[in-house]
N, C-alpha and C positions, 0 to 999 in steps of 0.2 A: 817255431818257439815252443820250449817245453812247458808243460803246465806248472801249476804250484805244487811244491813239495813242502811238507810239514816234517821237519827232521826230529821232532820231539813230541811224540804222542805216548801215553802211558797206557798201552793195553797190557795189562798184567794179570796173573791169577789173584785176584783181589781177595779170595777167599783164604789165602793163605797169610794175609797181612795180620799183624798182632792186633788184638781187639782195641787197644787204645789209639793205634794208627788208623784203623777202620773206622773208629767212631769219629775221629777228627775229619776224616774225609767225607764222610756221609753228611756231617753237619754243614759242609760247605758246598756240597753238589745239590742243586735244587730238585733234579728228577733223577731220584735214585733208581727206579725200576727201569727207566729208558737207559741210563747209563749202565746197569748191570746187564741190559740185553746186549749192548754193543760190545761189552766185554766178553760175553758168551757166544756170540754169533758173528763171524767175520763177514757174512753176507750182509747182516744189518749195519755193520760197521762201515763197508764200503758204501752202502746207501747214504750213510751219514757223511762220508768224504765227498760224495757226489752233490749233496745239498750244501755243503760248505765251499765247493768249488775247487777242491783239491784233487789233484791226480794221484800223487804218491804220498805215504806216509812211513816214517821210521817208526817202528813199535819199540820203545826203550824199556829193557828188562835188565835186572842185575840181582846178584846173590848178595843178600844181606840179612843173614839170620838173626844178628845181634839187635839190629835196629828195626828194620822193617818186618822180618819174618820170612823172607824170600829165601828158598834153597835152589840148588841146582835144577831143580824141576822147572824153573822159569824158562831153560832152554827149550825143553821139549814142548811147554806149552806154546810159547811164542812161535817155534818152529813149525808146529802143526797149524796154529792159527793162519800164518802167513801162506800156506799152502793154497789157501782158498784163491788168491791172485798174487803170485810171486812177483809180477811186474810192478803192482801197486803198493804191495804190503812190504816193507823192508825189515825183517827182523834184526834187532840188536840183541846179543846175548852177553854172556858173562863168564868169566873164569875168576874165582876169588883166590888171590895170591897166598892168603893164609890157609886155605882149605884144599887147593889141588895138591896132588902128589905128582903129577907130572903136567906141568903148565904148557910145554910146547905140544904134547899130544891133545890136551884138551882144547887149546886154541884151535888146532888144526881140525879137531872134530866139529868145532863150531862151523867152520868153513865147509868141511866135506859132508857131514851127516845132516846138518841143519840149513845149510846155505846161507848163513848169517851175512848179511850186508854191513855189519859192523859189530862193535862191542862197547859196553859201557863200563866205565869205572867211576864210582861214587865215593870219593874219600871220606866225606862227612858221615856217610852210612855204612862205609866198609871198615872205618876207623883206622886209616893210615893216610899218610900224605902221597900225593901222586908221585912224588919222587923218592919214596921210602926205601927203595933199592939202593940209593946213592951211597949210604953209610954201611951197606952190606948186611942189614939186617932182614931184608926182605928180597932175596935174590930172585925169587919166582916173578915178582912184578917185572923185572928187567927181562926176563925170559918172554912174558906175556906181550910185553911191548915189541920185543925183537921179533917175534913170531908174527905178530900182526903186521909189522912193518914189511917182513919178507913176503906174507900173502896179500900185500896191498889192501889190508882191511882197515878202515877207518876206525878211531877209537874216539869215543866221546867221553869227557871227563867233566864231571860236575865241579863247578867252581862258584864260590859265594855261600851264603848261609843256607841254613836249613832250620823249619820251625819244628819238625817232628821230634818227640820225645827220644832221648838217647842219642841224638846226633851230636856230633862234636865239629862245629862250624870252623873251629881252627884249622881243620884240614882242608877248608875251601879256599885257601889263598892261592890264587892262580900263579904266583911267583914259582911254586913247584914245578910249573910246567916248563920254566927256563931250562931246566936239567933235561927233562924228557925230549923237548925239541931239538936240542943240541945232540944228545946221546942217540936220538932216532930221527935222523934228519929227512929220511923218507918215509915216515909215518905221518899219515894225515890225522891230525888231531882236531877235534870240534871242542871248542872250550865252550861248554854249556853256561848259559846265563851270564857270561862276562863278568864273573866276580861279583855280581849285584848282591847287596848294595854298598858294600865296604870297599871293594877293590876294583872298581871300574877303571880307574887311571892306570893301575898295574896291568889290567888286562890289555887295555889300549896299547901300552907300551910293548908288550909281548907280542901282540899281533902285528904290530909294525917291525919289530926285531926278527921274528922267524917266519920264514916263508911257509913253513909247514902248519902253522897255527890258523885256525878259522874260528869265527865268533858265531855261536848259536844264540840267537837273541830270545830264546823261550824264557818265560817267566819274568820277562822285563816289561812291566805294563807300556803299552805303547805311548801313552803321555808322558812318560818318564824316560824314553829311549834317548831322546836328543838332549835331555838334561844329563844324564849319565855318560852318553857318547856324544858330545856336541861336535866332534870331527869325523862323524860316521861316514860322510861322504868320501873322505880320504882313504877309507879302507873298505869301501863298498864292494870291491872285487872279492872279500874275503869273509862276507857276512850271509848268513843263511837264515831263513826263517824257521822258527819252531814255535809252537803253542803252549807246551807244557800241559795241555789238557789232559785228564781231568783234575789237575792240581788246584789246591786252594787259592782263590783269588783269580782263577782264570775263567772267565765268563763263557768262552766257547772258541772254537777254531775259526769260525766265520767271524766272529767279533774281534778276534785278535788281527785277522787279515785286514778287516775294515779299518782298524785302528792305525795300522801301518800305512794303509793307503792315504789316510787323511793327513800324514804328516807332511811337514814342508821339506820335502825331499824330491830330487829330481826323479822323473819318471824312469831314467835309465837306472838309476839307484834301486828302485822299488822292484823292476824287472829282475836285476841282478839278484836281490835279496829274496824275493819270492819264488824265483824258477830257475834262473841260468847257474848260479853258483852251486847250488845243490845237485843240479843234473851232472855237473862236473865231478863233484866230490863223491858222490854215493850212488854206487851202480846197483 
């Protein structure tokens, strides 16, 4: 039986964040010195995972200079951080389609140089729709998807709203993934947040429509999960646990796990969400 995997933890070079973003985060995080130490010291972070009962964590990073302040250096940062224990720490990197000059090469470098376990696309923070390639205006995005598909590298795509200054929540509509899932049928797509709170019905439809789409429940408060996805049991084979820690409103990894375990779901569904599904999707 595989251990618990948290597919959505934000271990990032937080000092690169824009001041307004960093101020917002620190107002929401109760123990700033402790959290800072976890972001700086992978051994301390591994101890934190042990205390939360988590075996593996996907460390989510993405290039977003306009909104967040992150540049391509996030790939170096998280690649080096994860070297402390590559079996337990799974880095997710980024290639920004508006900034790359060679998207195929840059995605391949994520796999070869940094051994990334996946990639992150954040439409509201990178300011394009997840299917922006479809009208021919952003061809690099198609190349990113196609290269990841060939490399069997999962791609996590943010869906739903964002509260950060400068974010464009209109790009969080998960319906854009209808194109991506069809155009890249062998690409593993993790739909982060399930379009919460505005587009959960759309997300549910897409999850049932496309075999290569999966739901990452991070940033969905456990007490709201069955309100927003009342038929969750029907898609339990496609759902993975994520905490989104240390994002605003997330009390902690352990607290999110305990919240999920308290729900009126079958034990089989809980095992799938916490452990089994992620073990099959994220290597």
